[in-house]
N, CA, C and O of each residue as an XYZ file, in Angstrom:
300
protein
N      73.635      3.541     22.068
C      74.389      4.552     21.270
C      74.043      6.073     21.535
O      72.872      6.454     21.558
N      74.959      6.801     21.705
C      74.570      8.022     21.557
C      74.642      8.592     20.312
O      75.303      8.065     19.417
N      73.895      9.844     20.124
C      73.879     10.549     18.626
C      73.716     11.280     19.014
O      73.147     11.508     20.082
N      74.456     12.356     17.795
C      75.071     14.054     17.862
C      73.705     13.922     17.231
O      73.233     13.168     16.380
N      73.028     15.381     18.284
C      71.428     16.166     17.880
C      72.314     17.231     16.563
O      73.478     17.414     16.208
N      71.053     17.685     16.209
C      71.165     18.564     15.513
C      70.353     20.078     15.740
O      69.311     20.049     15.085
N      70.497     21.203     16.370
C      69.801     22.606     16.112
C      69.643     22.746     14.580
O      70.048     22.078     13.629
N      68.801     24.021     14.720
C      68.368     24.866     12.775
C      68.581     26.302     14.323
O      68.066     26.326     15.441
N      69.666     27.395     13.554
C      69.802     28.705     14.336
C      69.362     29.609     12.763
O      69.932     29.653     11.673
N      68.202     30.197     13.234
C      68.020     31.212     12.891
C      67.767     33.042     13.199
O      67.298     33.601     14.190
N      68.158     33.468     12.240
C      68.338     34.466     12.724
C      67.639     35.928     11.692
O      67.878     35.924     10.485
N      66.612     37.352     12.447
C      66.398     38.112     10.877
C      67.154     39.032     11.603
O      67.695     39.061     12.708
N      66.942     40.264     10.013
C      67.707     41.170     10.036
C      67.353     42.056      9.116
O      66.653     41.670      8.180
N      67.684     43.149      9.185
C      68.008     44.351      9.074
C      67.598     44.125      7.349
O      67.256     42.943      7.337
N      67.459     44.654      5.884
C      67.389     44.361      4.778
C      68.828     44.806      4.503
O      69.282     45.076      3.391
N      69.245     44.831      5.246
C      70.601     46.059      4.755
C      71.459     45.065      5.314
O      72.671     45.273      5.261
N      70.822     43.515      6.097
C      72.101     42.918      6.310
C      73.273     43.456      7.834
O      73.798     42.820      8.748
N      73.265     44.471      7.555
C      73.875     44.826      9.239
C      73.654     44.517     10.324
O      74.733     44.318     10.884
N      72.684     44.322     11.100
C      71.548     44.309     12.305
C      71.053     43.103     12.070
O      70.448     42.781     11.047
N      71.378     42.165     13.327
C      70.102     40.641     13.216
C      70.543     40.663     14.408
O      71.340     41.261     15.132
N      69.531     39.549     14.404
C      68.426     39.534     15.648
C      68.918     38.145     15.832
O      69.009     37.644     14.711
N      69.414     36.973     17.115
C      69.053     35.609     16.680
C      67.440     35.323     17.121
O      66.519     35.919     17.679
N      67.588     34.628     16.788
C      65.869     33.920     17.163
C      65.954     32.721     16.656
O      65.277     32.560     15.640
N      66.782     31.498     17.156
C      67.053     29.855     17.197
C      66.286     29.860     17.901
O      65.925     30.661     18.763
N      65.800     28.459     17.416
C      64.517     26.918     17.685
C      65.987     26.740     18.560
O      67.101     26.247     18.380
N      65.255     27.452     19.596
C      66.447     26.368     20.762
C      65.223     24.775     21.881
O      65.822     23.956     22.578
N      63.955     24.747     21.777
C      63.020     23.900     21.471
C      63.399     22.867     21.779
O      63.540     22.242     22.831
N      63.664     22.620     20.124
C      63.465     21.274     18.947
C      65.089     21.276     18.804
O      65.856     22.235     18.892
N      65.404     19.760     18.531
C      66.345     19.146     17.750
C      65.661     17.963     17.027
O      64.470     17.668     16.923
N      66.975     17.281     16.482
C      66.287     16.838     14.858
C      67.979     15.623     15.335
O      69.135     15.827     15.704
N      67.219     14.573     15.053
C      68.371     13.789     14.845
C      69.180     13.847     13.268
O      70.345     14.225     13.392
N      68.868     13.614     12.166
C      70.314     14.195     11.731
C      69.863     15.597     10.665
O      68.835     16.167     11.031
N      70.435     16.078      9.612
C      70.069     17.079      9.334
C      69.272     17.617      8.067
O      68.795     18.703      7.738
N      69.351     16.345      7.512
C      67.750     16.667      6.514
C      66.441     16.501      7.524
O      65.372     17.093      7.374
N      66.619     15.978      8.116
C      65.458     16.491      9.023
C      65.172     17.649      8.920
O      64.291     18.281      8.338
N      66.356     17.974      9.809
C      66.360     19.825     10.188
C      66.081     20.167      9.406
O      64.873     20.369      9.533
N      66.658     20.677      7.685
C      66.431     21.117      6.713
C      65.268     21.311      5.875
O      65.152     22.100      4.937
N      64.031     20.116      6.545
C      62.792     19.269      6.075
C      61.869     20.570      6.413
O      60.927     21.011      5.755
N      62.444     21.073      7.691
C      61.507     21.509      9.237
C      62.141     23.120      8.709
O      61.500     24.020      9.251
N      62.795     23.422      8.160
C      63.123     25.148      7.948
C      62.298     26.211      7.593
O      62.171     27.282      8.187
N      61.430     25.611      5.987
C      61.001     26.564      5.737
C      59.586     26.698      6.518
O      59.120     27.830      6.648
N      58.782     25.415      7.120
C      58.183     25.916      8.402
C      58.460     26.218      9.494
O      57.542     26.380     10.299
N      59.494     26.354      9.800
C      59.702     27.182     10.503
C      60.389     29.482     10.842
O      60.415     30.320     11.743
N      60.804     29.314      9.204
C      60.777     30.540      8.910
C      60.019     31.529      8.933
O      60.030     32.688      9.347
N      58.979     30.449      8.102
C      57.107     30.866      7.761
C      57.310     32.305      9.158
O      57.609     33.493      9.283
N      56.704     30.560     10.275
C      55.788     31.008     11.014
C      56.885     31.439     11.759
O      56.329     31.375     12.856
N      58.600     32.032     12.152
C      58.967     33.443     12.679
C      58.500     34.769     11.500
O      58.358     35.939     11.854
N      58.349     34.371     10.348
C      58.402     35.978     10.142
C      56.880     36.777      9.795
O      56.617     37.865      9.282
N      55.807     35.348     10.500
C      54.683     35.824     10.718
C      54.589     36.836     11.713
O      53.750     37.737     11.677
N      55.643     36.657     12.803
C      56.043     37.742     14.102
C      56.709     39.082     13.791
O      56.466     39.902     14.676
N      57.422     39.523     12.870
C      57.978     40.423     12.342
C      57.185     41.058     11.234
O      56.180     40.800     10.571
N      58.573     42.513     11.385
C      57.726     43.489     10.027
C      58.143     42.330      8.485
O      59.112     41.602      8.271
N      56.946     42.618      7.703
C      57.245     42.806      6.677
C      58.457     42.384      5.922
O      58.591     41.323      5.311
N      59.657     43.720      6.086
C      61.325     43.629      5.598
C      61.665     43.120      6.070
O      62.692     42.889      5.431
N      61.726     42.504      6.987
C      62.728     41.816      8.263
C      63.196     39.869      6.663
O      62.458     39.087      6.065
N      64.909     40.080      6.749
C      65.364     39.263      6.157
C      64.964     38.052      6.862
O      64.512     38.548      7.894
N      64.822     36.695      6.997
C      64.735     35.300      7.626
C      65.829     34.868      7.529
O      66.242     35.202      6.419
N      66.950     34.012      8.328
C      67.700     33.062      7.544
C      68.281     32.013      8.482
O      68.526     32.292      9.656
N      68.524     30.686      7.916
C      67.841     30.031      9.026
C      69.513     28.469      8.726
O      70.185     29.243      8.044
N      69.799     28.046      8.736
C      71.044     26.921      8.722
C      70.729     25.968      9.797
O      70.450     26.372     10.926
N      70.758     24.931      9.545
C      70.548     23.395     10.146
C      72.357     23.017     10.684
O      73.211     23.075      9.800
N      72.756     22.684     12.010
C      74.516     22.205     12.305
C      73.787     21.303     13.515
O      72.705     21.051     14.047
N      75.170     21.025     13.534
C      75.357     19.412     14.318
C      75.407     20.540     15.772
O      75.783     21.673     15.470
N      75.007     20.284     17.549
C      74.931     20.345     18.271
C      76.457     19.600     18.936
O      76.700     18.396     19.011
N      77.048     20.376     19.225
C      78.689     20.211     19.858
C      78.786     21.166     20.666
O      79.200     22.259     20.277
N      78.337     20.892     22.259
C      79.254     21.599     23.035
C      80.741     21.388     22.802
O      81.389     20.485     22.273
N      81.123     22.809     23.522
C      82.634     23.416     23.589
C      83.157     22.580     24.639
O      82.582     22.351     25.703
N      84.480     22.060     24.215
C      84.837     21.462     24.942
C      86.510     21.637     25.646
O      87.477     20.881     25.732
N      86.187     23.234     26.120
C      87.158     24.313     26.687
C      88.594     23.971     26.572
O      89.461     24.181     27.420
N      88.780     23.224     25.006
C      89.901     23.278     24.551
C      89.741     24.226     23.165
O      90.562     25.058     22.779
N      88.768     23.959     22.674
C      89.007     24.401     21.506
C      89.233     25.845     21.432
O      90.055     26.058     22.323
N      88.935     27.028     20.819
C      89.393     28.416     20.273
C      88.013     29.323     19.941
O      87.637     29.155     18.781
N      87.018     30.439     20.885
C      86.772     30.029     20.343
C      86.044     30.788     19.207
O      86.899     31.587     18.825
N      84.798     31.000     18.368
C      85.273     31.096     17.565
C      84.413     32.841     16.882
O      84.375     33.533     15.865
N      83.986     32.805     17.984
C      83.250     34.309     18.138
C      83.402     34.709     19.775
O      82.948     35.774     20.195
């Protein structure tokens, strides 16, 4: 049975949140949202160690669903 995988999207931003950089965890996948959410704090802490102290790090777990070429792009 196929399952929908979950990916974590991480961004690092300047304090004013106007400039952000994608820092997503591209190599890891989770089998459900709850497991991904449990790993968020650890991933954010690991990322923050390599960034300036003023950087704002945000994350979100989302389902990893490929584009079906029929949907209008969101961004």
